[in-house]
N, C-alpha and C positions, 0 to 999 in steps of 0.2 A: 391511681383509680380511688375515685371517693369509695367511702364506707357505707355499707347499708343502713339504713336509717333505724336509730336505737331511740327508745323513750326518755324524754328527759323528766325533770320532775313535776310530776301532776299532769302530765300529757296524756295519761291513759285513764283516768280518773273517769271520764266519760264515754259511753259507747262510743259515739262518733271518734274519738281520740283511738281507743282500742282498733276498732274497724281500720281505720287508716292505716296505723301502724302495721297491724297484721297483713294487711294487704300489700303496703310497700315492702316489707320483709320478704312476701312471697313471690313477689315481682322481681327481687334483688335491685330495689330504688333506695338511692341515697336522698338526703334530704334536697340536696339541690336538683335531682333529676325528678323528683317529684314536683317541686315547684315550676320547672321548665313543662313537664307533663300537663300541669295546671292551665299554662298558656301565660305565665307570668314572664313580659319583655325585661323587666325591671326586679331582678333577682333580690334585692334587699326587700322591696314592696311583697314581694311573693312569699319572702320567709317570714316576715311578719304576719301575714296573712293565714298562713298555714300554721304558724305557732298560735295565733288567735284560735283556729278551728280545734285546734287540739286540746287547748287548755281550758276554753270556754264553750265550745259548741257553736261559736258564732260564725257563720259562712258568709264571705265576702259575695257580692253578686258574680264575680268572675269564676269563683271555686262551684257557686251552688248548682249550675247547670252542666258542670263538667265532670263532678266527684267520680259519678258511676262509671263513664267512659274512660276515666284515669286510673280507676282502680281496676276496672275490667271485671265489674258486677254489675246487675242491674240496679238502674235508677230505683227501681222500687223499692230494694232491700235499702239503697243510701235513705230515702225517705223514711223508711221504718225505723230505721237507727236513729236519725234525725230527730222523729218523734219521740221515741225513747229518751234522747240526751234531755229533750224538752222536759219530760216528765221528771226526770232526775232533778235538773235545774231548780223546776216549780218546787218539787217537794222540799228540797235544801234550803230555799226562800222561804217556805213554810216554817222549817225547823229553827230558822234564824231569828225569825219573826216571833215566834213562840218564846225563844229563847231571852229575847231583849224583852218582852210583855212580863216575863217571870222576874227578870232582874229589877224591871221597872216598879213593878207589884211589890218585890222586896223593899225597895228603897223609898217607895213612898211615903210622905208626909204630907197631912193637910196643910193648907198655905193658903194666903191671901194675894192676889195677883191684880194687877191693874190691867185694865181693857183700853186697848189705845187706837189713836187714828189710823194708825199704820200698823199694819201685822208682819211686814217686809220691813226691816230696819233700812235708814237712809241716813247718813252713811253706813255701810252694812260693817265696816271694820271698827266701829264705835262698839257695836253688840258683839262682833266676835272677842275683842279684847277685854271686856267688861262681862261679857256673856248675858243671853237675854235674860236668865233667872236672876241675876244680880241686878239688871235694870228693873225688871216687871214685878220682881217677887217682894211684897209688903212683908217687912219685919214684924212679929207679931209674939205675945206672949207664948209659951209652949203649951201652956194648961189652958187656954182658950180653947181649942177643941175639945177638950171633956166636961167643959161647963155646960151647965142649962141652955137650952136656946135663947132666951133674953140675957143672959149675962154674956153671952157669946155676941150678940147683936151689938151690946150696948160696948163691949171691948171693940168690936171691928168696926163700929161707928168712929169712935175716937181715933183708932189706927188709921181710919181711911181719910177723915179730917186732916189729922197733922201730915199724913203721906201726901196729900194734894196741895196743903199749905206749903210744906218743904220743897216741893218739887214745883211749885209756881203752875200747878195744872198741867205738866208735860213730863215726859218721860226723854231723854236723850236717844234720840235714833228713831223712837218711834211716834214723836209726835205728842199731840194734845191727848190728854187721859179723859175717855168718854164715859166709863163705868170702871166696879170693880167686880170681883168674882172670888167666893171662898170654896175653893174646889177642896171638897170634903171626901170624896169617894173614887178610888181608883177603878176604871172601867178596863177597857179592853181597845186600845188605840186610839182611845179618848177619855175622859174623866167626867166627872158629874159635881157641881156645885151649884151654891146659892148666888144670885146676882145683887149687887148693890149699887146705888146710884153715888156720884160723887159727892153727896152729903151724908154717905154713910147709912142711907136708909134701906132696907131691905125692898128689892125691887122686883119679887116674883118667886115662885116657886123653883125647886131644885130643876137644873137643866142640864144636857149635854154641854161638855165645853172641848172643845180642841187643845191638844199640848201645846205647849211653847215649842217652838221650832228653835235650832241652835245655830247660830251663824257660824262659820268656821274660818281662818286667817291663817297664810302662812306665806313664804317666799314664792311658792310656784303650785302650778295645778295639784290638788290632792294632798298638800302639805297642811297640815292642822296644827304644828308646832305652837305657833303662837296664840291659838285659841286660848282664851282666859288668862291671858297674861295678866291683866291687870284684875282680875275677878276679886282681890281682896282689897282694892283700891275703892275710897269712897267715891259714891256717884257724885259727879259735880254737876248742879244744874247748868245746862248749855240751852242759852237764849239763841233762837234762830228764826227767821222770819217763816221759814216754812216749816216749824213745829206746830203753827198756829193751823196750819193745813187741814182741813178737817176730810180730805178724801183717803181711803184706806191704802 
């Protein structure tokens, strides 16, 4: 005889998981019996769907309409508990976002970056191995950011011209350089900075700028172990026909 279902790690973290486990115990159901009650002919598929429901609150189409009947409770109660689960997950996402923002704010440093024809790198593995920051952030003297605006502009102009010349007007994987931005102030989920043209001339007032995304690279989906593998390697100018493509 199969043993009555018992919670595994994190399966009771959400309201829907606690409901399913509690009702299955009350009904004396094992995991396999619960999967069978849910209507899965393929037990392996059913077990995966049940585990996903318990651990994440995500309900498959098969489970969604049968959970009340399976657990012998009103579907309205199931719907209310699913809503409570979604609220918890939403609050968790907000907390995680705030934590990421606080960490980013603590680590933020003003910097000069190139703006390129492509915002999504191609091929992506080059950006993943070297990192987007390594490819698009332009080295500048540290004291430039505390200098007067005029001195900052003069120093940035030299840095921009040297970078554009050394890179031959193009960034590997991102294509043609179309402008530069001096990112000077951290925001929330985006930052603020001053635009410059490719000759190093100021091109307008402070504006909002999106943050640089990071490509990841590994040997399988979700594996990021190879990301940044070559981040300390000098960036070599790569000349390719499509680097002159002005399309984003």
